[in-house]
N, CA, C and O atoms as CSV, one atom per row, in Angstrom:
chain,resi,resn,atom,element,x,y,z
A,1,VAL,N,N,188.216,31.905,155.368
A,1,VAL,CA,C,188.130,32.962,154.390
A,1,VAL,C,C,186.748,32.884,153.760
A,1,VAL,O,O,186.309,31.808,153.352
A,2,SER,N,N,186.070,34.001,153.679
A,2,SER,CA,C,184.724,33.986,153.096
A,2,SER,C,C,184.424,35.303,152.387
A,2,SER,O,O,185.068,36.325,152.626
A,3,ALA,N,N,183.434,35.244,151.517
A,3,ALA,CA,C,182.896,36.429,150.850
A,3,ALA,C,C,181.401,36.439,151.127
A,3,ALA,O,O,180.740,35.407,151.014
A,4,ASN,N,N,180.861,37.604,151.490
A,4,ASN,CA,C,179.463,37.706,151.888
A,4,ASN,C,C,178.774,38.854,151.174
A,4,ASN,O,O,179.398,39.846,150.798
A,5,VAL,N,N,177.468,38.692,150.996
A,5,VAL,CA,C,176.610,39.756,150.491
A,5,VAL,C,C,175.624,40.069,151.597
A,5,VAL,O,O,175.032,39.168,152.191
A,6,ARG,N,N,175.453,41.349,151.867
A,6,ARG,CA,C,174.559,41.776,152.937
A,6,ARG,C,C,173.472,42.658,152.343
A,6,ARG,O,O,173.760,43.592,151.595
A,7,PHE,N,N,172.216,42.358,152.681
A,7,PHE,CA,C,171.081,43.128,152.203
A,7,PHE,C,C,170.350,43.709,153.398
A,7,PHE,O,O,169.882,42.979,154.272
A,8,ALA,N,N,170.257,45.045,153.429
A,8,ALA,CA,C,169.564,45.729,154.523
A,8,ALA,C,C,168.382,46.502,153.939
A,8,ALA,O,O,168.574,47.568,153.355
A,9,PRO,N,N,167.164,45.981,154.088
A,9,PRO,CA,C,165.996,46.695,153.580
A,9,PRO,C,C,165.760,47.976,154.376
A,9,PRO,O,O,166.285,48.144,155.477
A,10,ALA,N,N,164.975,48.859,153.812
A,10,ALA,CA,C,164.637,50.098,154.515
A,10,ALA,C,C,163.935,49.751,155.822
A,10,ALA,O,O,162.996,48.956,155.846
A,11,SER,N,N,164.402,50.355,156.901
A,11,SER,CA,C,163.870,50.047,158.220
A,11,SER,C,C,162.768,51.014,158.601
A,11,SER,O,O,162.864,52.214,158.344
A,12,ALA,N,N,161.721,50.485,159.216
A,12,ALA,CA,C,160.630,51.330,159.702
A,12,ALA,C,C,161.019,52.020,161.004
A,12,ALA,O,O,160.414,53.019,161.394
A,13,SER,N,N,162.031,51.477,161.671
A,13,SER,CA,C,162.469,52.037,162.953
A,13,SER,C,C,163.786,52.771,162.771
A,13,SER,O,O,164.660,52.312,162.035
A,14,ARG,N,N,163.928,53.890,163.425
A,14,ARG,CA,C,165.187,54.636,163.350
A,14,ARG,C,C,166.250,54.011,164.246
A,14,ARG,O,O,167.443,54.230,164.038
A,15,LEU,N,N,165.824,53.235,165.241
A,15,LEU,CA,C,166.758,52.640,166.187
A,15,LEU,C,C,167.279,51.281,165.727
A,15,LEU,O,O,168.436,50.953,165.990
A,16,LEU,N,N,166.457,50.485,165.047
A,16,LEU,CA,C,166.805,49.110,164.709
A,16,LEU,C,C,166.841,48.924,163.199
A,16,LEU,O,O,165.875,49.257,162.512
A,17,SER,N,N,167.954,48.390,162.667
A,17,SER,CA,C,168.093,48.127,161.239
A,17,SER,C,C,168.376,46.643,161.015
A,17,SER,O,O,169.500,46.200,161.250
A,18,PRO,N,N,167.392,45.863,160.570
A,18,PRO,CA,C,167.623,44.445,160.314
A,18,PRO,C,C,168.352,44.234,158.986
A,18,PRO,O,O,168.307,45.092,158.104
A,19,TYR,N,N,169.020,43.093,158.850
A,19,TYR,CA,C,169.667,42.736,157.592
A,19,TYR,C,C,169.760,41.219,157.467
A,19,TYR,O,O,169.703,40.499,158.463
A,20,VAL,N,N,169.902,40.752,156.252
A,20,VAL,CA,C,170.149,39.341,155.959
A,20,VAL,C,C,171.467,39.261,155.206
A,20,VAL,O,O,171.877,40.212,154.542
A,21,LEU,N,N,172.124,38.112,155.319
A,21,LEU,CA,C,173.389,37.959,154.612
A,21,LEU,C,C,173.518,36.542,154.088
A,21,LEU,O,O,172.903,35.612,154.607
A,22,ALA,N,N,174.323,36.395,153.058
A,22,ALA,CA,C,174.620,35.091,152.474
A,22,ALA,C,C,176.056,35.128,151.982
A,22,ALA,O,O,176.565,36.184,151.605
A,23,GLY,N,N,176.700,33.980,151.989
A,23,GLY,CA,C,178.081,33.954,151.536
A,23,GLY,C,C,178.592,32.544,151.337
A,23,GLY,O,O,177.887,31.557,151.550
A,24,CYS,N,N,179.836,32.489,150.922
A,24,CYS,CA,C,180.514,31.214,150.729
A,24,CYS,C,C,181.979,31.402,151.072
A,24,CYS,O,O,182.460,32.530,151.182
A,25,GLY,N,N,182.682,30.304,151.240
A,25,GLY,CA,C,184.092,30.409,151.576
A,25,GLY,C,C,184.737,29.053,151.735
A,25,GLY,O,O,184.209,28.033,151.294
A,26,VAL,N,N,185.893,29.065,152.376
A,26,VAL,CA,C,186.673,27.864,152.614
A,26,VAL,C,C,186.914,27.757,154.110
A,26,VAL,O,O,187.271,28.741,154.757
A,27,LEU,N,N,186.716,26.549,154.669
A,27,LEU,CA,C,186.989,26.364,156.089
A,27,LEU,C,C,187.909,25.172,156.274
A,27,LEU,O,O,187.937,24.259,155.448
A,28,ARG,N,N,188.647,25.189,157.344
A,28,ARG,CA,C,189.527,24.083,157.710
A,28,ARG,C,C,189.059,23.584,159.068
A,28,ARG,O,O,188.930,24.370,160.006
A,29,PHE,N,N,188.805,22.296,159.181
A,29,PHE,CA,C,188.358,21.733,160.444
A,29,PHE,C,C,189.240,20.550,160.799
A,29,PHE,O,O,189.788,19.871,159.931
A,30,ALA,N,N,189.361,20.326,162.092
A,30,ALA,CA,C,190.250,19.271,162.579
A,30,ALA,C,C,189.565,18.483,163.683
A,30,ALA,O,O,188.770,19.019,164.455
A,31,LEU,N,N,189.891,17.205,163.738
A,31,LEU,CA,C,189.421,16.328,164.794
A,31,LEU,C,C,190.656,15.738,165.452
A,31,LEU,O,O,191.449,15.056,164.804
A,32,SER,N,N,190.812,15.996,166.717
A,32,SER,CA,C,191.979,15.469,167.425
A,32,SER,C,C,191.721,14.025,167.838
A,32,SER,O,O,190.713,13.435,167.448
A,33,GLU,N,N,192.595,13.477,168.597
A,33,GLU,CA,C,192.453,12.097,169.053
A,33,GLU,C,C,191.354,12.014,170.111
A,33,GLU,O,O,191.283,12.847,171.015
A,34,ILE,N,N,190.502,11.001,169.986
A,34,ILE,CA,C,189.386,10.815,170.913
A,34,ILE,C,C,189.515,9.432,171.551
A,34,ILE,O,O,189.718,8.437,170.856
A,35,ALA,N,N,189.397,9.378,172.871
A,35,ALA,CA,C,189.421,8.106,173.598
A,35,ALA,C,C,187.992,7.748,173.991
A,35,ALA,O,O,187.317,8.526,174.665
A,36,LEU,N,N,187.535,6.577,173.572
A,36,LEU,CA,C,186.172,6.129,173.845
A,36,LEU,C,C,186.193,4.906,174.758
A,36,LEU,O,O,186.532,3.813,174.305
A,37,PRO,N,N,185.841,5.064,176.022
A,37,PRO,CA,C,185.764,3.887,176.897
A,37,PRO,C,C,184.479,3.101,176.613
A,37,PRO,O,O,183.405,3.685,176.473
A,38,THR,N,N,184.598,1.805,176.532
A,38,THR,CA,C,183.463,0.926,176.283
A,38,THR,C,C,183.401,-0.114,177.393
A,38,THR,O,O,184.394,-0.792,177.660
A,39,THR,N,N,182.259,-0.248,178.037
A,39,THR,CA,C,182.092,-1.214,179.121
A,39,THR,C,C,181.129,-2.308,178.689
A,39,THR,O,O,180.054,-2.029,178.157
A,40,SER,N,N,181.521,-3.543,178.920
A,40,SER,CA,C,180.683,-4.704,178.625
A,40,SER,C,C,180.511,-5.508,179.903
A,40,SER,O,O,181.393,-5.522,180.761
A,41,VAL,N,N,179.376,-6.173,180.024
A,41,VAL,CA,C,179.113,-7.030,181.182
A,41,VAL,C,C,178.903,-8.447,180.663
A,41,VAL,O,O,178.052,-8.691,179.808
A,42,LEU,N,N,179.694,-9.375,181.197
A,42,LEU,CA,C,179.610,-10.782,180.846
A,42,LEU,C,C,178.969,-11.523,182.008
A,42,LEU,O,O,179.438,-11.431,183.143
A,43,LYS,N,N,177.898,-12.258,181.727
A,43,LYS,CA,C,177.214,-13.023,182.777
A,43,LYS,C,C,177.721,-14.457,182.709
A,43,LYS,O,O,177.605,-15.120,181.678
A,44,LEU,N,N,178.282,-14.929,183.816
A,44,LEU,CA,C,178.845,-16.268,183.880
A,44,LEU,C,C,178.473,-16.897,185.220
A,44,LEU,O,O,178.898,-16.414,186.270
A,45,ASP,N,N,177.686,-17.966,185.191
A,45,ASP,CA,C,177.269,-18.666,186.407
A,45,ASP,C,C,176.699,-17.717,187.459
A,45,ASP,O,O,177.149,-17.713,188.604
A,46,ASN,N,N,175.717,-16.919,187.073
A,46,ASN,CA,C,175.057,-15.953,187.969
A,46,ASN,C,C,176.010,-14.903,188.529
A,46,ASN,O,O,175.728,-14.297,189.563
A,47,THR,N,N,177.120,-14.689,187.861
A,47,THR,CA,C,178.068,-13.664,188.272
A,47,THR,C,C,178.263,-12.693,187.106
A,47,THR,O,O,178.451,-13.104,185.961
A,48,ASP,N,N,178.215,-11.401,187.422
A,48,ASP,CA,C,178.455,-10.383,186.393
A,48,ASP,C,C,179.921,-10.004,186.406
A,48,ASP,O,O,180.466,-9.626,187.443
A,49,ILE,N,N,180.560,-10.108,185.241
A,49,ILE,CA,C,181.955,-9.698,185.100
A,49,ILE,C,C,181.972,-8.469,184.199
A,49,ILE,O,O,181.585,-8.543,183.033
A,50,SER,N,N,182.414,-7.360,184.731
A,50,SER,CA,C,182.452,-6.100,184.004
A,50,SER,C,C,183.843,-5.890,183.412
A,50,SER,O,O,184.856,-6.033,184.096
A,51,MET,N,N,183.868,-5.545,182.117
A,51,MET,CA,C,185.134,-5.280,181.430
A,51,MET,C,C,185.044,-3.932,180.735
A,51,MET,O,O,184.031,-3.607,180.115
A,52,THR,N,N,186.102,-3.157,180.844
A,52,THR,CA,C,186.159,-1.866,180.174
A,52,THR,C,C,187.359,-1.842,179.235
A,52,THR,O,O,188.479,-2.174,179.626
A,53,ALA,N,N,187.108,-1.447,178.004
A,53,ALA,CA,C,188.179,-1.325,177.015
A,53,ALA,C,C,188.221,0.125,176.548
A,53,ALA,O,O,187.190,0.796,176.501
A,54,LEU,N,N,189.385,0.596,176.211
A,54,LEU,CA,C,189.553,1.964,175.741
A,54,LEU,C,C,189.937,1.921,174.273
A,54,LEU,O,O,190.979,1.376,173.907
A,55,ARG,N,N,189.087,2.500,173.437
A,55,ARG,CA,C,189.358,2.551,172.008
A,55,ARG,C,C,189.749,3.978,171.657
A,55,ARG,O,O,189.077,4.927,172.060
A,56,THR,N,N,190.823,4.128,170.917
A,56,THR,CA,C,191.306,5.451,170.528
A,56,THR,C,C,191.103,5.642,169.031
A,56,THR,O,O,191.502,4.805,168.222
A,57,ILE,N,N,190.477,6.754,168.681
A,57,ILE,CA,C,190.261,7.107,167.282
A,57,ILE,C,C,191.113,8.336,166.991
A,57,ILE,O,O,191.001,9.358,167.669
A,58,THR,N,N,191.958,8.226,165.987
A,58,THR,CA,C,192.818,9.346,165.607
A,58,THR,C,C,192.155,10.102,164.469
A,58,THR,O,O,191.784,9.510,163.455
A,59,GLY,N,N,192.008,11.394,164.633
A,59,GLY,CA,C,191.360,12.229,163.630
A,59,GLY,C,C,192.356,12.788,162.637
A,59,GLY,O,O,193.426,12.219,162.421
A,60,GLY,N,N,192.003,13.879,162.052
A,60,GLY,CA,C,192.852,14.545,161.076
A,60,GLY,C,C,192.264,15.906,160.783
A,60,GLY,O,O,191.381,16.376,161.500
A,61,SER,N,N,192.741,16.528,159.750
A,61,SER,CA,C,192.199,17.833,159.378
A,61,SER,C,C,191.891,17.835,157.886
A,61,SER,O,O,192.537,17.146,157.097
A,62,GLU,N,N,190.886,18.627,157.523
A,62,GLU,CA,C,190.470,18.730,156.136
A,62,GLU,C,C,190.064,20.161,155.827
A,62,GLU,O,O,189.781,20.956,156.723
A,63,THR,N,N,190.043,20.465,154.551
A,63,THR,CA,C,189.608,21.765,154.059
A,63,THR,C,C,188.401,21.539,153.163
A,63,THR,O,O,188.401,20.612,152.353
A,64,ALA,N,N,187.376,22.368,153.296
A,64,ALA,CA,C,186.155,22.202,152.504
A,64,ALA,C,C,185.539,23.562,152.197
A,64,ALA,O,O,185.789,24.546,152.893
A,65,LEU,N,N,184.736,23.598,151.149
A,65,LEU,CA,C,183.954,24.791,150.843
A,65,LEU,C,C,182.755,24.840,151.782
A,65,LEU,O,O,182.324,23.803,152.286
A,66,PHE,N,N,182.210,26.033,152.023
A,66,PHE,CA,C,181.005,26.149,152.845
A,66,PHE,C,C,180.091,27.226,152.303
A,66,PHE,O,O,180.529,28.135,151.598
A,67,LEU,N,N,178.821,27.115,152.635
A,67,LEU,CA,C,177.809,28.137,152.366
A,67,LEU,C,C,177.278,28.615,153.707
A,67,LEU,O,O,177.215,27.853,154.672
A,68,GLN,N,N,176.898,29.887,153.758
A,68,GLN,CA,C,176.344,30.412,154.999
A,68,GLN,C,C,175.232,31.412,154.701
A,68,GLN,O,O,175.204,32.057,153.652
A,69,GLY,N,N,174.329,31.514,155.652
A,69,GLY,CA,C,173.253,32.491,155.585
A,69,GLY,C,C,172.952,32.949,156.999
A,69,GLY,O,O,173.185,32.213,157.957
A,70,GLY,N,N,172.440,34.150,157.132
A,70,GLY,CA,C,172.161,34.625,158.477
A,70,GLY,C,C,171.326,35.889,158.508
A,70,GLY,O,O,170.970,36.467,157.481
A,71,ILE,N,N,171.031,36.287,159.725
A,71,ILE,CA,C,170.289,37.526,159.969
A,71,ILE,C,C,171.009,38.308,161.059
A,71,ILE,O,O,171.755,37.747,161.861
A,72,GLY,N,N,170.772,39.595,161.070
A,72,GLY,CA,C,171.370,40.425,162.104
A,72,GLY,C,C,170.603,41.716,162.280
A,72,GLY,O,O,169.698,42.038,161.510
A,73,PHE,N,N,170.986,42.445,163.309
A,73,PHE,CA,C,170.363,43.725,163.616
A,73,PHE,C,C,171.435,44.721,164.012
A,73,PHE,O,O,172.278,44.428,164.861
A,74,ASP,N,N,171.407,45.897,163.402
A,74,ASP,CA,C,172.227,47.032,163.825
A,74,ASP,C,C,171.357,47.926,164.700
A,74,ASP,O,O,170.196,48.181,164.378
A,75,PHE,N,N,171.919,48.400,165.804
A,75,PHE,CA,C,171.229,49.332,166.680
A,75,PHE,C,C,171.836,50.711,166.446
A,75,PHE,O,O,172.996,50.950,166.784
A,76,ASN,N,N,171.053,51.611,165.871
A,76,ASN,CA,C,171.532,52.936,165.492
A,76,ASN,C,C,171.547,53.869,166.696
A,76,ASN,O,O,170.654,54.699,166.866
A,77,VAL,N,N,172.574,53.721,167.527
A,77,VAL,CA,C,172.702,54.537,168.735
A,77,VAL,C,C,173.096,55.959,168.365
A,77,VAL,O,O,172.534,56.920,168.892
A,78,SER,N,N,174.058,56.096,167.461
A,78,SER,CA,C,174.494,57.403,166.974
A,78,SER,C,C,175.130,57.194,165.602
A,78,SER,O,O,175.228,56.065,165.124
A,79,ASP,N,N,175.562,58.289,164.971
A,79,ASP,CA,C,176.230,58.177,163.671
A,79,ASP,C,C,177.586,57.489,163.792
A,79,ASP,O,O,178.064,56.904,162.819
A,80,MET,N,N,178.211,57.545,164.958
A,80,MET,CA,C,179.557,56.997,165.153
A,80,MET,C,C,179.558,55.601,165.789
A,80,MET,O,O,180.487,54.824,165.567
A,81,VAL,N,N,178.541,55.284,166.565
A,81,VAL,CA,C,178.529,54.016,167.316
A,81,VAL,C,C,177.270,53.229,166.961
A,81,VAL,O,O,176.152,53.725,167.100
A,82,ARG,N,N,177.474,51.971,166.491
A,82,ARG,CA,C,176.338,51.112,166.151
A,82,ARG,C,C,176.591,49.689,166.641
A,82,ARG,O,O,177.283,48.923,165.971
A,83,PRO,N,N,176.046,49.328,167.790
A,83,PRO,CA,C,176.129,47.933,168.233
A,83,PRO,C,C,175.344,47.024,167.278
A,83,PRO,O,O,174.420,47.473,166.600
A,84,PHE,N,N,175.724,45.745,167.234
A,84,PHE,CA,C,175.024,44.799,166.377
A,84,PHE,C,C,174.993,43.416,167.024
A,84,PHE,O,O,175.822,43.097,167.877
A,85,VAL,N,N,174.023,42.600,166.604
A,85,VAL,CA,C,173.955,41.181,166.936
A,85,VAL,C,C,173.678,40.439,165.630
A,85,VAL,O,O,173.013,40.959,164.734
A,86,GLU,N,N,174.202,39.206,165.538
A,86,GLU,CA,C,174.092,38.472,164.282
A,86,GLU,C,C,174.137,36.973,164.548
A,86,GLU,O,O,174.860,36.517,165.434
A,87,ALA,N,N,173.368,36.211,163.786
A,87,ALA,CA,C,173.394,34.747,163.843
A,87,ALA,C,C,173.506,34.226,162.413
A,87,ALA,O,O,172.853,34.729,161.499
A,88,ARG,N,N,174.344,33.212,162.242
A,88,ARG,CA,C,174.542,32.610,160.922
A,88,ARG,C,C,174.385,31.103,161.018
A,88,ARG,O,O,174.560,30.511,162.083
A,89,TYR,N,N,174.056,30.501,159.903
A,89,TYR,CA,C,174.079,29.041,159.791
A,89,TYR,C,C,175.131,28.720,158.739
A,89,TYR,O,O,175.033,29.180,157.601
A,90,VAL,N,N,176.125,27.942,159.108
A,90,VAL,CA,C,177.233,27.608,158.211
A,90,VAL,C,C,177.204,26.106,157.951
A,90,VAL,O,O,177.161,25.311,158.889
A,91,ALA,N,N,177.228,25.716,156.675
A,91,ALA,CA,C,177.197,24.300,156.297
A,91,ALA,C,C,178.363,23.994,155.369
A,91,ALA,O,O,178.493,24.587,154.298
A,92,GLY,N,N,179.209,23.062,155.794
A,92,GLY,CA,C,180.328,22.630,154.963
A,92,GLY,C,C,179.841,21.753,153.828
A,92,GLY,O,O,178.897,20.979,153.989
A,93,LEU,N,N,180.488,21.876,152.679
A,93,LEU,CA,C,180.120,21.092,151.500
A,93,LEU,C,C,181.138,19.973,151.334
A,93,LEU,O,O,182.104,20.098,150.581
A,94,LYS,N,N,180.908,18.887,152.042
A,94,LYS,CA,C,181.843,17.769,152.026
A,94,LYS,C,C,181.055,16.474,152.034
A,94,LYS,O,O,180.030,16.373,152.708
A,95,GLU,N,N,181.523,15.484,151.292
A,95,GLU,CA,C,180.872,14.179,151.310
A,95,GLU,C,C,181.055,13.540,152.678
A,95,GLU,O,O,182.073,13.746,153.339
A,96,GLY,N,N,180.073,12.773,153.093
A,96,GLY,CA,C,180.176,12.120,154.396
A,96,GLY,C,C,179.735,13.059,155.497
A,96,GLY,O,O,178.680,13.688,155.402
A,97,ALA,N,N,180.530,13.155,156.532
A,97,ALA,CA,C,180.207,14.004,157.690
A,97,ALA,C,C,180.545,15.452,157.369
A,97,ALA,O,O,181.714,15.838,157.389
A,98,SER,N,N,179.533,16.250,157.075
A,98,SER,CA,C,179.745,17.658,156.760
A,98,SER,C,C,179.655,18.497,158.027
A,98,SER,O,O,178.703,18.355,158.794
A,99,PRO,N,N,180.630,19.365,158.253
A,99,PRO,CA,C,180.564,20.212,159.448
A,99,PRO,C,C,179.499,21.293,159.294
A,99,PRO,O,O,179.396,21.928,158.245
A,100,THR,N,N,178.709,21.496,160.344
A,100,THR,CA,C,177.754,22.599,160.399
A,100,THR,C,C,177.860,23.237,161.776
A,100,THR,O,O,178.131,22.562,162.768
A,101,TYR,N,N,177.644,24.530,161.822
A,101,TYR,CA,C,177.650,25.217,163.105
A,101,TYR,C,C,176.880,26.524,162.975
A,101,TYR,O,O,176.612,26.994,161.869
A,102,ILE,N,N,176.527,27.106,164.124
A,102,ILE,CA,C,175.779,28.359,164.172
A,102,ILE,C,C,176.563,29.351,165.032
A,102,ILE,O,O,176.460,29.318,166.258
A,103,PRO,N,N,177.344,30.231,164.402
A,103,PRO,CA,C,178.049,31.241,165.190
A,103,PRO,C,C,177.117,32.400,165.547
A,103,PRO,O,O,176.336,32.861,164.715
A,104,LEU,N,N,177.207,32.852,166.764
A,104,LEU,CA,C,176.475,34.021,167.242
A,104,LEU,C,C,177.496,35.118,167.501
A,104,LEU,O,O,178.499,34.890,168.177
A,105,SER,N,N,177.244,36.312,166.964
A,105,SER,CA,C,178.192,37.425,167.099
A,105,SER,C,C,177.507,38.647,167.659
A,105,SER,O,O,176.322,38.881,167.424
A,106,ALA,N,N,178.263,39.413,168.393
A,106,ALA,CA,C,177.797,40.716,168.878
A,106,ALA,C,C,179.014,41.624,168.924
A,106,ALA,O,O,180.129,41.172,169.187
A,107,GLY,N,N,178.796,42.885,168.670
A,107,GLY,CA,C,179.921,43.818,168.669
A,107,GLY,C,C,179.452,45.238,168.515
A,107,GLY,O,O,178.262,45.539,168.612
A,108,VAL,N,N,180.416,46.112,168.271
A,108,VAL,CA,C,180.148,47.523,168.087
A,108,VAL,C,C,180.911,47.996,166.853
A,108,VAL,O,O,182.119,47.786,166.735
A,109,LYS,N,N,180.182,48.641,165.931
A,109,LYS,CA,C,180.804,49.258,164.757
A,109,LYS,C,C,181.056,50.718,165.115
A,109,LYS,O,O,180.147,51.426,165.549
A,110,ILE,N,N,182.287,51.157,164.930
A,110,ILE,CA,C,182.653,52.531,165.253
A,110,ILE,C,C,183.071,53.228,163.964
A,110,ILE,O,O,183.982,52.774,163.272
A,111,GLY,N,N,182.411,54.314,163.651
A,111,GLY,CA,C,182.711,55.082,162.436
A,111,GLY,C,C,183.552,56.320,162.765
A,111,GLY,O,O,183.495,56.864,163.868
A,112,PHE,N,N,184.315,56.732,161.788
A,112,PHE,CA,C,185.152,57.940,161.962
A,112,PHE,C,C,184.787,58.991,160.966
A,112,PHE,O,O,185.381,60.069,160.960
């Protein structure tokens, strides 16, 4: 869930309309169980003994606030159809390992 503000300055081009956006919201992220194989080599009397152990880390899920900012472009094909592309940077506000990601979006806005 998020709330965003979008600012679209006057465009010099009739075909391309750039915009910037900023927002905040709440995100839920989860880490499932991860199996990490670890291999060690023991040298004994000029012989290498290889051992592999499997360590399992169990994750969980958390909810955190996030901030985001991004840029995008609307392509003014017609009054009814406007394709767009957009990139955002999203940063979770959590102590320790904060989730960050960059979603890329593309679509078509259809007006009636």
